[in-house]
N, C-alpha and C positions, 0 to 999 in steps of 0.2 A: 437508633441503630448507633453504636459507638465506631469510630473509624480510626485505624492506628496507621502509622507510616510505616512502610515494609517495601518488600520487593515489588509491590504492584503501584508504586509511585504514590501519588499524593491524593489526599482526600479533603472534603471542605473543612475539617477541624484543623488541619495543619496549614491553612492558606497564607499564614504570615511567616512559615519557615523559609529559607532560601532553599533553593533546590540543592541536593549534592553534587549532582553532575546537570550542567546546562547544556542546550541545543537551540540551535537557529536552523529552520528547515525551510528551504525554497521549492517551489512547484509542490505546494503541500496537498493539492487537491481536497478531498473531501475528509482527509485524516486517517488515511490507512495507516501510512508510515509513522504520523505523529502518534496515534494510539498505541502501536508496538513499542516505539522508543519510550513513550511515556511510561508503559508498564515494564519495560526493561529498567528504569530509574532514571530517566532524563526529565528534567523539567525544561519546557519550552520557554525561550525567551522571545521568540518570535515565530510566525507562521507566514509565508508570503505566498500568495496564490493569485492567479490572474482572473480566473473565472468567477463570475459574481454569486452564482448558485452554490459552489464550493466553499467560497468566502461566508455565505449566509449559514452553511452547514457548521462550520468552524464557530461561528458566533453562537448559533442555536445551543450547540453543545457545551460550550466552554464558559460564555458569557452569560446566556439566558438561563440554561439549566443548571450551570456548575458543575458539570460531571467532574471537573479535576479542579480543586481548591486552589493549588499552588499556581497554575496556569491563570486563574481569575486574578491572582495578585500580581504577577510577574510577566505575563505573556502579552507581547503586542500583536493583536490581530488586526493587520493593516488591511485598509479597502483593497478592493480588486487592483492588483500591483503587478505589473509587466517587471520580472525579476531584472532585466537590463536597466529598468530605472531604481531599483532598490539600492539605497546608500544606508547601510546599517547605522552608521555614526550620527547620520543625520535625521533618519525616519523611525529610531525607537524613542519611545517615552518611558513607558513602564519600566522597561529592562535596561534603560540607558545606563543608570547608575552601577548596577551589579554588572553588566558588560565591562564597561570601564575600570571598575574594581578588580574583578576577578579574571577577566578574559572569558574565552570560550571554550568550552571542552568539545564539541561536536558540532560541526557544519555538515549537513545532511539534505539529500535533494533527490526525488526521482524526476531528471530530466526529461523533456518530452522523448516519447518512444518512436513515433513515426519516422524519423531519420534512419532508425536502424531496425525497424520492424519488418518481418518477412511479409507482413500483409500489405506493405507499402511499397514506395520505389527505392527504397534502401539507399538515398541521396547522401546520408551521413553528414559530414562537414558542408556539403553543398546546400543543405538544407536550411533555410532561415528559422527553423524551429531548433536548430541544434543549440543547446545552451551550455555544452560542456566548456566552451571558453569563457562564459560569464561565471559558472561556478568556479573555475581555478581563479578569475579575478577576485572573487569574493574570499577563497581561500587566502590570497595574498592579502586582503584588506583585514581579514579578521585573526587571521593565523591562529585557527582553532587547533586543539591538541590532536584532534581526531577529524578524519573525512570519510564520509560514507556517501556514495553515489549509486543509485539504482536505476537500471535500463533493462531493456529487453534482452532475451538470449542473442538476438540478431547481431548484437554489437561484438559479439565475440567470434563472429564468421571471418574467415580469412581475409576477404575483401576489406576489411577494416583493420587489418594488422597494424598498417602505418599509423592509421590515426589513434589507436591504443597506443602506439610507441610514442606518440607525441604527447599523449596525456599523461603517460608515465614520465617522459622526460620533463615536462612541464613542473611535475611534482617533485621527483626526486633527481633531476637531471640526468643527462644522457643524449646519446644520438638517436635519430630518427630519420626517415626518409620522407621530405616534403612532398608537397603537391606536384612539384616540377621534377620529381624522381631523384632530386640530388640530396645527397646526406647533409643534415644540419644538426646543431647541437643547443640544447638548452642547459643554462646553469642549475635550474631547479628552485623551487619555494622552499627547500629544507625538510622535506617528507620522505617517508620510505613507503610504498606501496607493498603492505602487507600480503594482501591476496585481491586477486581480481578473478572470480570464478561464478559459476552458476548455482544457483540453489532452486531446488523443485518445492514448491509451495505444499505439495502432498506429504512430504517428508516431515512436516511441521502441523500436521493435523488439518490442513485447509483440504476440502473436498473437492479439489481442481486441480487439473492439469495447467500449472502456470509457471514454468520456469524463468527466473530472473536472474540478470546478470548485476553482480553486486561488486563494488570497488571499496576497499577499506585501506586507508593510508593514515599513518600517524606522524607527528612531528619527530624531527630526528631526536631531538633532546628528551622525548618521551618514551620512544620505543628502546631506545639504545641497546640495553642488556636484557630485554625482555622479549618474550616470543607471543606471537599473535596466534589463538587457536580458532580456527574456522567452526562455525557452529556445526555440532552434530545432529543429526535427525533426532526429533523427539518422539516420532511415530514408526514403528516397525513396520506396520500395516496402515495403509492410507484410511482415513475415514469416508466411507462411501457416501454418494449421494441419497442413498436409501436411508441410510442411518441419520444424515445431518438434516435432511428435510422431513422427516415423518412426523416430529412433533408440530411443525407448522402446517404441513399439509391435514392432519388430523384436525387441526384448529379451524382451518379454511372449510373443510368439508362438515365440519360440526354445525355451522349455520343452517345447514339443510337437512339434518338429521330427522327432522318432522316436517311435516307438510307435503305439498305436492310434488317436492323434488327429492323426498326421501330415499327412494327405491334408486333413483338415478346417481345421487349422490354416494349412498353406500357402494353401489357398483363401481363407479369411478375410481373410489378411494382404493377399494380391493384390486382394480386393474392396474393402478399406479404402483401401489406396493408390490404387486407380484412382478411386474416388468422391472421395476428398479432392484428388487432383490436378486431375481433371476440373472440380471446383468452383473450384479456383483459378485454372485456365487461363480458366474462363468469365468470372471477375471481374477478371482483369487490367486494370489501369488504372482500375478501379472500385472500390478498396478491396481486392482480393485476397481470398483464401479464408480470411478470419479467423473467430475464434469469436465467437457472440454473448457479450455481458456475463455473466461469472459471477455467481452470487448464493450468498451462503452461507445464506440461508433464516432461518428463525425457530426457536428453541428450542420455541415453542409448538406446532409442527407437525412431524409425524413424521421420517422419515428424510431423507436428503440426495439431492437429484437435480440435475439441470442446468437447472432453472428452469421458468418457466411454458410453456404450450403452443408460444408463438412462438418461444422459445429453442429448445425440442425440436425442432421442425420445422427450425430453422437447423442444429443439429448434425447431424440426419439427412440433410441435404444434405452434410455434410461425413463422412458414414459412420460417427458415432458416436451410439449410444443414448443418450438422455438420461433414461432411466427410472430410472436409480439411478446409485451409485458402486461401482465395481469392487473387489475385494480386491487388496492388493497381490501382487507375483508369487509369493513364498512361500508366502502365505495362501491362494492360488487353487490351487496344488498341494496344500497339506496339506488343503483342505475340498473338492477336486475341484469347483470351483465354476465351471470353465472354460466350461460350458454357457452359464452366466447372463452371466460375465464377458467372455468373448472370442468365442464362437461364435453369437451370436445373430444372426437373419435382418437385421436393421437396424443391425448392426455392433457392435463391442466397446464396452463402457462404460469411461469413463475411470478410472484409479486416483487416489488423492489426489497422487500424484507428478506424474501428467500434468496434472492442474489446476493444480498448482503451476508447472508449465512454461508453462501459458496465462496465468498471473498474471506470469510473469517473474522468479519465484524462482531464486536460484542452487541448483545440485545438493546443495551441502553443507549446506543449511538443512532441518533435520528439524523434524517436527511432534508433539507430545505429545496423548495422549488415544486415544478410540476413533476409528474411521473417521468416523463422522458428525461427531464434534467436530473432527476433523483437517479434514475438507473444510470445513466453516462458518468456521474460521480462514482457510483458503485463499481461500474464496469472497467474505468480507468484506475482503480485504485490499487494499492499494493498492500497485500494481504498481512494484517497487522501480526499474525503470530510469527510470520517470517522477519518482520521489521523488530520484533521482541527478541527474537533469538541472535539476530545480527547485533543489537543494541545492548544486549548482556555480553556476547563476546567483547565487546569495544569497552564496556565498562569494567571488564574484569582486568584489561590492560591499564586503563587509567587509574583504577583503584590500586594496582601494584605497583605503578609508577608513584603515585602520591605516597604510598607506605616506603617505598625506597628513597624519596628524595626527603622526607620526614626525618629519616635516620641519618642523612649526611649532613 
């Protein structure tokens, strides 16, 4: 197969070419945001993540399987690293020369969501997991041309208005109300916050209700006379669960198309299709039959499932059991777990691969670790298609700025 360089990033044949636009990502997880930014046209110089299984996933795809040629050449995949301990000019090896010579185009990060999530206590800045301050320190250190920060919609709640004001003031200068209720002032880091808004994943072909809050900022010398355009939806109608999962459901049930389970398998597949399609038809024009928000869960609590009772009820209406995560096709056959995984009265449970489809991961992206560890990586991810749309909108400005500066 011949690979060429284009809008979908870098392939194995152009590994020695420097990326046109560079990025460093913190809190990279299993690579959801990294995939989207890569497809938008960014070449990653470093991916920083603390979870061992997620780091193994990044290594599996980028180093072992060579999914991206450019990153094999230039990207530092650090061992599990707390971002508070990450010092780019000390820790980077492969990308050190490129970073020093060209600087950085984009610093991106999906900083931890629990401090602002509606599912948590919403402690905000009082939560030790809040990494906005560290992200802003790295902005000051690296001075990238652009900054992208992703979080849950909850950070846009009125209760966090003062904290948002502080973040914006830290970037672009201005006043904010401090924790003591008194007004304070920041000189700023020389950036302009072009947008801080919410994007819905289903507007970008992801078959899931997953609103994400995205902050996009540019260095003042980059954005000065240019205008940033917030990504427009790529899909007028959402992609339904029925449509997204049909191929993989058919593949799972096909293993039982002959033999003792043939009749049960055929009926179970028909039952799932009927329920998922009816739910999609029922909600046409009202958001379609999309999935509720996947959650990765906590390491402190048992195995993986598809979320709280409300989410499980929504899955049930789509013909899927949310009580756990199914074994993959081969393991299901090997362990004879089809009764648990596929033939349940309330519908089949999802495999990790199917959960990845619901998050918008490409088929060629694999996950490391056991089933629960894999599912948590998927459930906590930022959908790649949304990251791609934001990445493209940022590159539009960076390219325009580059062309403007070349003329002067």
